[in-house]
C-alpha positions as CSV (number, residue, x, y, z in Angstrom):
1,M,-68.5,-19.6,-206.6
2,S,-65.4,-21.6,-207.6
3,A,-62.7,-20.1,-210.0
4,N,-63.4,-23.1,-212.3
5,S,-67.0,-22.4,-212.5
6,R,-66.5,-18.7,-213.0
7,L,-64.2,-19.1,-216.0
8,T,-66.8,-21.6,-217.5
9,I,-69.8,-19.2,-216.8
10,A,-67.8,-16.4,-218.5
11,I,-66.8,-18.6,-221.4
12,H,-70.4,-19.5,-221.8
13,S,-71.6,-16.0,-221.8
14,L,-69.3,-15.0,-224.5
15,E,-70.4,-17.8,-226.8
16,W,-73.9,-16.9,-226.1
17,I,-73.3,-13.3,-227.0
18,E,-71.6,-14.4,-230.3
19,L,-74.3,-16.7,-231.1
20,H,-77.1,-14.4,-230.3
21,A,-75.4,-11.7,-232.4
22,G,-74.9,-14.3,-235.4
23,H,-78.4,-15.1,-235.5
24,G,-79.2,-11.3,-235.7
25,G,-80.1,-10.8,-232.2
26,G,-78.2,-7.7,-231.6
27,P,-76.7,-7.1,-228.0
28,A,-77.5,-9.7,-225.5
29,T,-79.2,-9.3,-222.3
30,S,-78.0,-10.7,-219.0
31,E,-81.4,-12.2,-218.6
32,G,-81.1,-14.0,-221.9
33,I,-77.4,-15.2,-220.9
34,A,-78.8,-16.1,-217.4
35,G,-81.5,-18.4,-218.8
36,S,-78.9,-20.4,-220.9
37,V,-76.6,-20.6,-217.8
38,K,-79.7,-21.2,-215.3
39,T,-78.1,-18.6,-212.9
40,N,-79.3,-15.3,-211.5
41,P,-78.8,-12.3,-214.0
42,V,-77.0,-10.6,-211.5
43,V,-74.0,-13.1,-211.5
44,I,-73.8,-12.7,-215.3
45,R,-73.9,-8.9,-214.9
46,R,-70.8,-9.0,-212.4
47,L,-68.9,-11.6,-214.6
48,L,-69.5,-9.2,-217.5
49,G,-68.4,-6.3,-215.6
50,Q,-65.1,-7.9,-215.1
51,L,-65.0,-8.9,-218.7
52,R,-65.8,-5.2,-219.5
53,E,-63.0,-3.9,-217.5
54,A,-60.6,-6.1,-219.6
55,G,-62.0,-4.8,-222.9
56,L,-63.8,-8.2,-223.9
57,V,-67.1,-7.1,-224.0
58,E,-69.3,-3.8,-224.2
59,S,-72.4,-2.9,-222.9
60,Q,-74.9,-0.6,-224.1
61,R,-77.9,1.3,-222.5
62,G,-81.0,2.7,-223.9
63,A,-83.5,0.9,-226.4
64,N,-80.8,-1.5,-227.7
65,A,-79.5,-2.3,-224.3
66,G,-77.2,-5.4,-223.8
67,W,-73.7,-6.8,-224.1
68,T,-71.6,-7.3,-227.2
69,L,-68.0,-8.6,-227.7
70,A,-65.5,-5.9,-227.9
71,R,-63.6,-7.6,-230.5
72,P,-64.0,-10.6,-232.9
73,A,-64.8,-13.9,-231.1
74,D,-61.6,-15.3,-233.0
75,Q,-59.6,-12.7,-231.3
76,I,-60.5,-13.5,-227.9
77,T,-58.9,-16.5,-226.0
78,L,-60.0,-18.3,-223.3
79,A,-56.5,-17.3,-221.7
80,D,-58.1,-13.6,-222.1
81,V,-61.2,-14.6,-220.4
82,R,-59.3,-16.0,-217.5
83,H,-56.9,-13.1,-217.0
84,A,-59.8,-10.9,-217.1
85,L,-61.2,-12.8,-214.3
86,A,-58.1,-12.2,-212.4
87,D,-58.5,-15.8,-211.2
88,E,-56.3,-17.4,-208.5
89,P,-53.8,-20.1,-209.7
90,L,-55.5,-23.3,-210.4
91,F,-53.6,-25.1,-207.7
92,G,-52.7,-24.0,-204.4
93,L,-50.2,-24.9,-201.5
94,H,-51.1,-25.1,-197.7
95,T,-52.9,-22.0,-196.5
96,S,-50.7,-22.2,-193.3
97,P,-47.3,-23.8,-193.1
98,P,-47.0,-27.3,-192.4
99,S,-44.9,-28.9,-189.8
100,Q,-41.1,-28.5,-190.6
101,D,-40.4,-31.4,-188.1
102,C,-41.8,-33.6,-190.7
103,P,-39.8,-34.5,-193.9
104,I,-43.1,-34.2,-196.0
105,G,-44.1,-31.0,-194.3
106,R,-40.3,-29.5,-194.8
107,S,-40.3,-30.4,-198.6
108,I,-43.8,-30.7,-200.0
109,G,-44.2,-26.9,-200.7
110,P,-41.2,-26.7,-203.0
111,T,-41.5,-30.0,-204.6
112,L,-45.5,-29.3,-205.5
113,G,-44.8,-25.8,-206.2
114,E,-42.7,-26.8,-209.2
115,V,-45.3,-29.3,-210.6
116,Y,-47.9,-26.9,-210.1
117,Q,-46.1,-24.0,-211.8
118,E,-45.5,-26.5,-215.0
119,A,-49.2,-27.3,-214.8
120,E,-50.4,-23.6,-215.0
121,R,-47.9,-23.3,-217.6
122,A,-49.7,-26.0,-219.5
123,A,-53.1,-24.6,-218.9
124,E,-52.2,-21.3,-220.1
125,R,-50.8,-22.6,-223.4
126,Q,-54.1,-24.6,-224.0
127,L,-56.1,-21.8,-222.9
128,A,-54.2,-19.3,-225.1
129,G,-54.7,-21.8,-228.1
130,V,-58.6,-21.6,-228.1
131,T,-60.6,-18.8,-229.2
132,I,-64.2,-18.0,-228.2
133,A,-64.9,-18.9,-231.9
134,A,-63.4,-22.1,-232.0
135,S,-64.9,-23.0,-228.6
136,L,-68.4,-22.1,-229.9
137,A,-67.8,-23.9,-233.0
138,A,-66.9,-27.0,-230.8
139,T,-69.7,-26.5,-228.5
140,L,-72.3,-26.4,-231.3
141,A,-71.0,-29.2,-233.0
142,A,-71.2,-31.2,-229.7
143,S,-75.0,-30.3,-229.7
144,G,-75.5,-31.4,-233.2
145,E,-75.8,-27.6,-234.2
146,S,-73.7,-25.3,-236.5
147,A,-72.7,-21.7,-236.2
148,P,-74.7,-19.3,-238.3
149,S,-73.1,-17.8,-241.2
150,A,-71.6,-14.4,-240.9
């Protein structure tokens, strides 16, 4: 799975947990989330395990088993989610050094490195400015739905 889809699936999962709780559903199951994402519950459990290690979700066992947000949705940013997944940079340079005999090969790394660093900083700023609560509200609005009243 690519880093980008992991982030999207993690955000989808957190939004689903928040919506489920907002509808009075209690802790969300990985099976319920997986049904919405259309993936295997094991994929969801692995991602949620990483989010739990980062303090973004909590899991409960027993009769009321499932996943809940560890803090309010308006206090979890999309940058928090990306960091929890320890995702690689959005852009990568060559995996092996290009030819130093070529003027492009000699200089493309430093040139693109600067461009990529600025793009990463811009992405970080954007993700840090959006919370799970805001993302959920926008997602529901795009679906013609509204968030449940708290």
